Structures are given as structure tokens and as C-alpha cells.
N, CA and C atoms as an extended XYZ file, in Angstrom:
189
Properties=species:S:1:pos:R:3:atomname:S:1:resname:S:1:resid:I:1 pbc="F F F"
N        14.959        4.618       -7.834 N   MET     1
C        14.703        5.962       -7.352 CA  MET     1
C        15.603        6.191       -6.143 C   MET     1
N        16.402        7.241       -6.182 N   ASN     2
C        17.244        7.532       -5.027 CA  ASN     2
C        16.456        8.362       -4.017 C   ASN     2
N        17.080        8.633       -2.872 N   TYR     3
C        16.342        9.303       -1.795 CA  TYR     3
C        15.925       10.723       -2.155 C   TYR     3
N        16.702       11.410       -2.986 N   ILE     4
C        16.328       12.776       -3.394 CA  ILE     4
C        15.124       12.728       -4.329 C   ILE     4
N        15.141       11.812       -5.295 N   GLU     5
C        14.005       11.660       -6.205 CA  GLU     5
C        12.749       11.275       -5.429 C   GLU     5
N        12.906       10.397       -4.459 N   CYS     6
C        11.772        9.978       -3.632 CA  CYS     6
C        11.206       11.164       -2.855 C   CYS     6
N        12.083       11.975       -2.294 N   PHE     7
C        11.664       13.149       -1.539 CA  PHE     7
C        10.863       14.107       -2.419 C   PHE     7
N        11.395       14.429       -3.595 N   TYR     8
C        10.693       15.365       -4.476 CA  TYR     8
C         9.391       14.778       -5.013 C   TYR     8
N         9.387       13.491       -5.310 N   ALA     9
C         8.147       12.858       -5.765 CA  ALA     9
C         7.067       12.972       -4.694 C   ALA     9
N         7.459       12.776       -3.446 N   THR    10
C         6.501       12.885       -2.349 CA  THR    10
C         5.970       14.311       -2.240 C   THR    10
N         6.859       15.303       -2.329 N   LEU    11
C         6.417       16.698       -2.265 CA  LEU    11
C         5.469       17.051       -3.405 C   LEU    11
N         5.726       16.468       -4.584 N   GLU    12
C         4.904       16.764       -5.758 CA  GLU    12
C         3.713       15.822       -5.883 C   GLU    12
N         3.497       14.992       -4.867 N   ARG    13
C         2.383       14.041       -4.825 CA  ARG    13
C         2.393       13.075       -6.006 C   ARG    13
N         3.623       12.694       -6.418 N   ARG    14
C         3.789       11.659       -7.445 CA  ARG    14
C         4.105       10.339       -6.750 C   ARG    14
N         3.936        9.250       -7.478 N   ARG    15
C         4.225        7.928       -6.935 CA  ARG    15
C         5.720        7.794       -6.651 C   ARG    15
N         6.041        7.256       -5.486 N   ALA    16
C         7.428        6.986       -5.096 CA  ALA    16
C         7.555        5.489       -4.810 C   ALA    16
N         8.766        4.955       -4.962 N   ASP    17
C         8.945        3.522       -4.734 CA  ASP    17
C         9.054        3.156       -3.256 C   ASP    17
N         9.124        4.150       -2.385 N   ARG    18
C         9.138        3.935       -0.943 CA  ARG    18
C         8.684        5.220       -0.271 C   ARG    18
N         8.211        5.142        0.963 N   PRO    19
C         7.775        6.357        1.637 CA  PRO    19
C         8.950        7.279        1.960 C   PRO    19
N         8.759        8.550        1.775 N   ALA    20
C         9.774        9.540        2.149 CA  ALA    20
C         9.393       10.086        3.505 C   ALA    20
N         9.686        9.310        4.519 N   SER    21
C         9.342        9.734        5.869 CA  SER    21
C        10.441        9.315        6.824 C   SER    21
N        10.475        9.982        7.956 N   TRP    22
C        11.438        9.660        8.992 CA  TRP    22
C        10.706        9.674       10.312 C   TRP    22
N        10.810        8.585       11.032 N   LEU    23
C        10.056        8.453       12.269 CA  LEU    23
C        10.877        8.780       13.504 C   LEU    23
N        12.102        9.225       13.312 N   GLY    24
C        12.920        9.639       14.436 CA  GLY    24
C        14.033        8.660       14.758 C   GLY    24
N        14.779        9.015       15.775 N   ILE    25
C        15.891        8.193       16.225 CA  ILE    25
C        15.380        7.291       17.341 C   ILE    25
N        15.655        5.976       17.273 N   PRO    26
C        15.178        5.094       18.337 CA  PRO    26
C        15.813        5.443       19.684 C   PRO    26
N        15.069        5.222       20.721 N   ASP    27
C        15.603        5.385       22.072 CA  ASP    27
C        16.786        4.430       22.226 C   ASP    27
N        17.903        4.896       22.764 N   PRO    28
C        19.076        4.021       22.918 CA  PRO    28
C        18.774        2.717       23.667 C   PRO    28
N        17.824        2.752       24.600 N   GLU    29
C        17.471        1.540       25.333 CA  GLU    29
C        16.745        0.516       24.463 C   GLU    29
N        16.183        0.954       23.331 N   ALA    30
C        15.479        0.043       22.432 CA  ALA    30
C        16.422       -0.636       21.437 C   ALA    30
N        17.625       -0.107       21.293 N   LEU    31
C        18.535       -0.635       20.275 CA  LEU    31
C        18.844       -2.124       20.423 C   LEU    31
N        19.176       -2.644       21.606 N   PRO    32
C        19.467       -4.084       21.693 CA  PRO    32
C        18.318       -4.960       21.176 C   PRO    32
N        17.086       -4.587       21.503 N   SER    33
C        15.934       -5.367       21.025 CA  SER    33
C        15.764       -5.236       19.517 C   SER    33
N        15.960       -4.031       18.986 N   LEU    34
C        15.870       -3.843       17.536 CA  LEU    34
C        16.951       -4.648       16.823 C   LEU    34
N        18.180       -4.608       17.356 N   PHE    35
C        19.272       -5.381       16.760 CA  PHE    35
C        18.917       -6.863       16.728 C   PHE    35
N        18.424       -7.373       17.841 N   SER    36
C        18.067       -8.788       17.934 CA  SER    36
C        16.945       -9.141       16.962 C   SER    36
N        15.901       -8.335       16.956 N   TYR    37
C        14.735       -8.610       16.112 CA  TYR    37
C        15.091       -8.593       14.628 C   TYR    37
N        15.936       -7.649       14.233 N   LEU    38
C        16.275       -7.500       12.820 CA  LEU    38
C        17.565       -8.226       12.431 C   LEU    38
N        18.222       -8.862       13.380 N   GLY    39
C        19.408       -9.655       13.087 CA  GLY    39
C        20.611       -8.828       12.678 C   GLY    39
N        20.799       -7.690       13.326 N   VAL    40
C        21.935       -6.820       13.034 CA  VAL    40
C        22.736       -6.615       14.319 C   VAL    40
N        23.952       -6.030       14.179 N   SER    41
C        24.789       -5.887       15.364 CA  SER    41
C        25.127       -4.448       15.728 C   SER    41
N        24.772       -3.495       14.871 N   ASP    42
C        25.058       -2.100       15.202 CA  ASP    42
C        24.111       -1.165       14.458 C   ASP    42
N        24.204        0.129       14.774 N   VAL    43
C        23.292        1.121       14.197 CA  VAL    43
C        23.481        1.230       12.687 C   VAL    43
N        24.715        1.137       12.222 N   LYS    44
C        24.960        1.227       10.775 CA  LYS    44
C        24.229        0.099       10.030 C   LYS    44
N        24.305       -1.111       10.544 N   GLU    45
C        23.586       -2.233        9.929 CA  GLU    45
C        22.073       -2.054       10.045 C   GLU    45
N        21.624       -1.536       11.185 N   LEU    46
C        20.193       -1.296       11.392 CA  LEU    46
C        19.667       -0.321       10.346 C   LEU    46
N        20.375        0.786       10.144 N   LYS    47
C        19.954        1.794        9.169 CA  LYS    47
C        19.939        1.209        7.763 C   LYS    47
N        20.929        0.374        7.441 N   LYS    48
C        20.968       -0.263        6.122 CA  LYS    48
C        19.793       -1.215        5.954 C   LYS    48
N        19.526       -1.994        6.982 N   ARG    49
C        18.422       -2.960        6.929 CA  ARG    49
C        17.078       -2.262        6.744 C   ARG    49
N        16.908       -1.098        7.386 N   LEU    50
C        15.654       -0.347        7.295 CA  LEU    50
C        15.620        0.623        6.124 C   LEU    50
N        16.706        0.674        5.367 N   ASP    51
C        16.825        1.603        4.233 CA  ASP    51
C        16.646        3.045        4.710 C   ASP    51
N        17.250        3.346        5.854 N   ASP    52
C        17.196        4.676        6.457 CA  ASP    52
C        18.476        5.419        6.096 C   ASP    52
N        18.358        6.559        5.465 N   ASP    53
C        19.554        7.292        5.035 CA  ASP    53
C        19.654        8.671        5.696 C   ASP    53
N        19.033        8.822        6.854 N   ILE    54
C        19.098       10.087        7.583 CA  ILE    54
C        19.957        9.888        8.818 C   ILE    54
N        20.941       10.755        8.980 N   TYR    55
C        21.830       10.698       10.136 CA  TYR    55
C        21.773       12.030       10.874 C   TYR    55
N        21.682       11.997       12.197 N   PRO    56
C        21.674       13.249       12.952 CA  PRO    56
C        23.050       13.912       12.923 C   PRO    56
N        23.059       15.216       12.860 N   VAL    57
C        24.300       15.988       12.860 CA  VAL    57
C        24.162       17.048       13.937 C   VAL    57
N        25.122       17.074       14.840 N   ALA    58
C        25.094       18.083       15.911 CA  ALA    58
C        25.552       19.420       15.351 C   ALA    58
N        24.828       20.451       15.669 N   GLY    59
C        25.200       21.788       15.202 CA  GLY    59
C        26.007       22.532       16.242 C   GLY    59
N        26.701       23.539       15.801 N   ASP    60
C        27.478       24.382       16.711 CA  ASP    60
C        26.654       25.638       16.993 C   ASP    60
N        26.266       25.804       18.245 N   SER    61
C        25.412       26.936       18.602 CA  SER    61
C        26.146       28.274       18.525 C   SER    61
N        27.466       28.264       18.308 N   LYS    62
C        28.252       29.498       18.243 CA  LYS    62
C        28.240       30.116       16.857 C   LYS    62
N        27.707       29.422       15.880 N   LEU    63
C        27.725       29.957       14.511 CA  LEU    63
C        26.701       31.025       14.310 C   LEU    63
């Protein structure tokens, strides 16, 4: 099940193979401890390890 299928299954209250939820972006000060605990060296590896596929995108307020 890919992330889109998981999202729609959750909306339709069907069984999904993983939760379709996002708990936010970790505080930058917590990253070194998270890296150490999970045995990773950067945010990209952390997201892969946690199976997190959401990335923040800055918007342009002039649009």
C-alpha cells in the first residue's frame, strides 16, 4: 500500500497497513538525540527509518 492508498483508506475507515498520520516536525534541538537513538546521521535517513514521506515546503506569501 503506498502513501496515497493509505491516506484514502484512512479517510474511508478501511484497514490500512500503517497509520496515515503526521505528528509534526521534530524540534531541531531534538535531532541529535533522535539520530543517535535510531542510528541515523541526517534528516533524510531519519525520515526513511520512520517511513515518513511528508516534507515541509515554504510558500511564497506574494502569490
